[in-house]
N, C-alpha and C positions, 0 to 999 in steps of 0.2 A: 079677629078670627074667632069663629064659634067653637065652643067646646066639642070634643068628639063624642057623639052619642053611642049607645050600646050597639046599634047596628053597625056603625062605622068600626067599632072595636072588633066585632066579629069578622067584618070584611078584612080588616087589617091582619088579623091572625090567619085568615084564609090565604091572603096574599103571601104572607111570610112562609106559610107551609108550602104553597105552590112554588115559591122561589127556591126553598131548600130542596124540594123534590127535583126541580129542574136542574139545579147544580149537581145533585147527586147522580141524576141520570146521565148528565153530560160527562161527569168524571168516570162513571161506570162504563161508558162506551170507549174510553181511551184504552189503547193496548197496554198490557201489563208485562213487565220484564221480570217479575218475581219468579225466581226459580223454585221448582218443586223441592221441598226438603228431602234430602237423601235418606234412604232407610239405613244406610251404613255410613259412618263417618269417613271422611277422606283419609284421615290418619290410619284408621283401622283397615281400610281397603289397601292402602300402600303397604302397611305392615304385613298383611296377609300375602300380598304379592311377593314382598321381600323374603318372608319366611318360606314361601313356596319355592323360590329360587334356591335358598339354602338347603331345604329338604331334598329338592331335586338333585343337587350336587352330591349330597351325602349318599342318596340312593344310587346315584351313578357310580360313586367311588366304592361303596360297600356292597351294593346289591340289596335285595330284600330277603330277610330270613323268613322261611316259610316251612310249614309242616303239612302232612297229609290230613291230619285231624287235630281239632282243638285239644290242647293239653299234652300233645306228644312232646317228648324230650329227645335231645340228641345224646346218644351214648354209643360206645363201641361194644358190640356184643362180646368181644374177647376181653373186655376190661381194660383196653389200652387207652392211652391219652387221645384226646380229640382236639381239633382246632376249628370250631365253628366260626362263621363270620356272616355279617349282614346287618341291615337296619332292622331292628326289632320293633320299635314303637316310637311314637312321637306324640307330644301333648303340649298344649298352651297352659302355662302355670302363672297365676297372678302373684308373683313374689312381692311386688310393690303394690300396696293397696292404692286404688284410685289412679293407677297408671296402666298403660298397655301391658298385656301379659308377655311373658318370655316363652321362647320356643325351647323345649327340651327334647332331644333326640337320643334314644338309647340304641347303642350298637354293640356288636361283637367284632373285634378286629382279629382276623385269623392270622395276620402276619406277626403281630406282637403278642397274641394270645391274651388280650385284655378285654374286659367288659368296660364300656365307656358310656358317659353321659355328656353330650355336647349341649351347652346352654347358650342361647343367642338372645340378645335384647334388640329392641328397635329404637334407633336414634331419630327422634322426630325432627331435630334440627337438620341433620344430614340426610334425612329421609332414606335410611338404609338399615339393614340388619347388621349388628355388630356382635362378634363373638365375646361372650362374657366369661365363660370358664369351660374347662373340660375335665371331668372327673374320670380317672382311669384306674382300674383295679385289675391286676393280672390274675387270670383264672388258671394259667398254666402251672402255677406252683402251689395250688390249693389241693391238698390230698383228698382222695375219694371219700374219706370218712368225715370230711369237713366241707363247708360251702360258704360262698359269699353271695350277697343279694343286694339289689337296688329296689327301692320303693319310693312312692310319692305320697305325701300326706300333709297334714296341718295340725297345729296345736290349738285350733279354735280361732286363730286370728292371723297366723303367719304360716306360709307354706314352706316346705322344705323337701329335700331329697335325702333319703337315708341309705347308708351302706351298713350292712350288718354281717357278722360272721357267726358261724355255729360249728359245733363239733359233736358228732353222734346225736344230733337233734337238740343239744343243749345250747342256749344262747351264749354268744361270746361278746366280742367288742362291737360297739356301734358308733357310727359317725353321722352327723347331721349337717347338711349344707343348705344355705339359703342365699338370696341375693337382695342387697339393699342399695338402691340408687345406682344400679349398674355394676356393683362390685360383689363378688362372691365371698362368703364368709363361712367358716365352720363353727358350729356351736361349741362353746367351752363346756357348758352344762347341758345335760339331756333336757330337751323341751318337755313341758308338762302336758297332760291331757292329750297324748298322742293318738292320732287316727290316720292310718296310712294304708295304701294298697300296693301289693307287690307287683313288680314289673318283670324281673328276671332273676334266676338263681343259677349258680354255676360252680364248677370246680374243674379240674383238669380232665376228668373223664365224663362229665355230665353238664349239659346246658339246657335249661328249661325256661320258656317264657310263660309268665302268668297271664299274659294277654293272648287273645285268640289270634294266632298267626297262620291259621289254615286258609285254604282257598287262595293261595298265592298272597297271603297276608292282606286279606281284605280290610282288616282294621286299619292298617297303615294307608291303604289306598283310599279308604273312606275319609280319613283325616286329610290327606293330600287334596282330595276333591273338595272338602270343606274350605280349605284355604283358597282354592281356585274360585269357588262360588262367592266367597266373601269379597275377593278382589273384583270379580265381575259385577256384583251387586252394588259396589261403591260408585259406579258411574252415574253421574247426575244429569247427563245430557238426555234429551228426549229420544226414546227409541222410536224410530220412524219406519221400521221394517214392515209393519202392517199397513202403512199409509202410502206405500209406493204404488205408482200406476203400473199396469201390466207392461207398458213399454219400458219404463225405467227399471223395473224388476228384471226383465229379460236382459237388458243391457248390463246390469250389475252382475247377474249370474254368469254372463259371458266373461266378464273381467275376473270373477272368482274362479272360474274353470281354468283360466290361465294362471292365476296366482297360486292355486293349490299345487302347482308343479314344483314348488320350492319348499324344502324343509325350513329354511330360514333365509330371509333376504332383507337387505336394508340399503336404501339409496345413499345413506350417509357413509357407506363403506367405499364409495367411488368418487374419484376426483374429476372425471371427464365424462362427457356424454357417450363417448365410444366405449369406455369401461362399463358404464351402466348398461348400455345396449348389449354388450357381449355377455354380461352376467345374466341378462334376461333370456338369452339364448341357451343358457346352461340349465337344463332341467335336473333337479335333485330329488324329486319326490314322485312316487307312483300312486299316491292317494287320489281318490276321485271326489270331486265336489258333490255334496248331497243337498244341503239346505242352508239358506240364510236364517240365522237364529236371531240376530240383533243387528241394528244399524243405527249409527249416531252421527249427526251432522256437527262437526267440530268448528265449522265456519270456514269462509274462503274456499268453499267447494272441496274441502278435505273431509273424508268420511272414514269412520272406524267401523269395520264390518266384522262381526263374529259369525262363523259358519261351521257347519259340521261336515265331516267327510265319511267315507265308508269305514274309516279306522278310528276316528277320534271325534269327540264332541267339541273340545275347546281348540279352535284355530282362529286366527284373526289376520286381517290385513288393513292397512291404511291406504286409501285411494284418493287421487286428485281428479275430479271431473274436469276433463280438458278435451277440446276438439283436436288437439295435436296427438292424442294418445290412441293407440290401438284399442278397439272396443269402447272408446270414449272415456276410459279411466286410466290414469297413470298409476302404476304400482309403486308405492313408497316403501312399504315394509310388509313382510309376511312371516308368520310363525305358525307351524303346525304342531298338533299334539302338545300344547304349551300351557303356560300359566297366563290367563287373560290379563290385559292391562287394567290397572286401577285408575280411578278418576284423576288423581294428581299426575300419574304417568302420562295420561292422555294430554293433559294441559301442557306439560313440558314438551312432549313430542310434537304437538301442534306448533308450538313456537319454534322449535328447531327445524322442522320441515318447511315452515313458511319462509325461513331464511336460506334454505338450500339452493345453491346456484343451478342445480339440475332440475328444479321444479318447473313443470310446464305451466304455461299461462292458463288460468282457469277459464272454463267455458262460461259464456254469458248466460244470464238468467239463473234459474234454480230448478230443482226437481219439482215435478208436478205431484204434490202430495194430496191424498184424499183428506177431506175434512172429517170432523167427528160425526157430522150428520150422515155423510156418505158411508162411513164405517157402520153406523147404526142401521142404515138401510140394508147394507150387505148382510149384517148379522140377522136381521129380521126376515130377509128373503123378499122384501117388497121391492117393486120396480123403482128405479131412480128416475125422477122427473127432470128433464133438461129445461132449464129456464135461463134465458139470456140475461147477463148482468147489465143493469142500467147504469150503475155507477162503479167507478174504479175503487177498489178497496182502500186505496191510499188516501181517499178524501173523507173516509169515515170520521177520523179524529177531528180534522178541521171543521167538518160539517156539524159535529156534535158541539164543539166550542161556539161556533157561530150561532147555532140554534139556541144554545143556552143564553148567550149574550142578548140575542133579540128578545127572548122571553122575558129576561130581567128588565130590559129597556121598556117593553110594553107594559109590564106590571108597574114599573115606576111611574110611567106616564099616566096610567089609570089612577094611581094614588093621588097624583097632583090634581087631576081633574076632579076627583071626589073632594079634595080639600078646597078647591076653587068653588065648587057648588056650595060647600058649607059657608064660605065667606059671603056669598051672595045672600 
């Protein structure tokens, strides 16, 4: 066999480069199942949803404390005792470094005449909020010339909640509380380099929030909304709301117009089809459907749809696309004016509903979703060109592999021909 000359070496390198390009091109045409990385971790989304349920329950029990203007205080003009109550303020506090934060809710209990701090942590293993501690200080027995107060702060590395007393403006006793690995502790010695912010101050004739609780306590409402947004943003499924065809969108809107008739509904609460159908006939909400905000395909023709109404932004339903259902969609669950579901909650619910004996058979085929090119055309305002498809999309991957294999085989044959020419 003759030695390979310079021209053959160049040709060999060219063949190798072409082979590598062909293989990369073939692999690049294969479908990818890689999920888009979420903006919010699944644990943080589930934590926010769990804290949202806790805060919702506390507000339901205590109500929300509010004033007409920022800085207003509750007092009796005649100088008598008062018994204010309500949820004053809530905050996420990172007591444990490098771990999920804790929820601290500050309240006034009008029944017990106590100022309270409810501290909740998130148990990642159990996937739920767990009450860590409750600090309670009676304001009903603090004389008008004295005061107690709660504040939140840190000593540069560790966060704490402080309770302080005073008399005629002079500082009195102080207590400092923190949380370590889910357990609440009180400092034995006063922390150094203190820096904190007051939350509320009180005695039997006076109660003042250092946080703005005006405008129906918008500060608390904004925090609650933040929890809802974090739970909503944790969903990692693709949002297909903008890709719906006009026909599918109209059909889903019809299903949502029916779903909005319920404050809360869950197919899991019923044991027979007759119970389920009777529950569907019982309307419990007068809200009106307004707009689809998000829609996610959970698989097996089960869809999670968030929508707005004339009363609230956060409402949701899970639907099963089925030919057996009225409007083409079976209602699995509905919640209005609620905390949106987090990513991990959706995965859990999908599994539970897939096993439910009352689930209708799924409709054949799938929704006709607009492609990215079609969406770009709609955004640009250019007319869409209708071109008949010559090939089934399902043959793209096999065709790419076959094409790559043929290219490699031809290139290999060419190489052997060149070697044979050199031998001659």
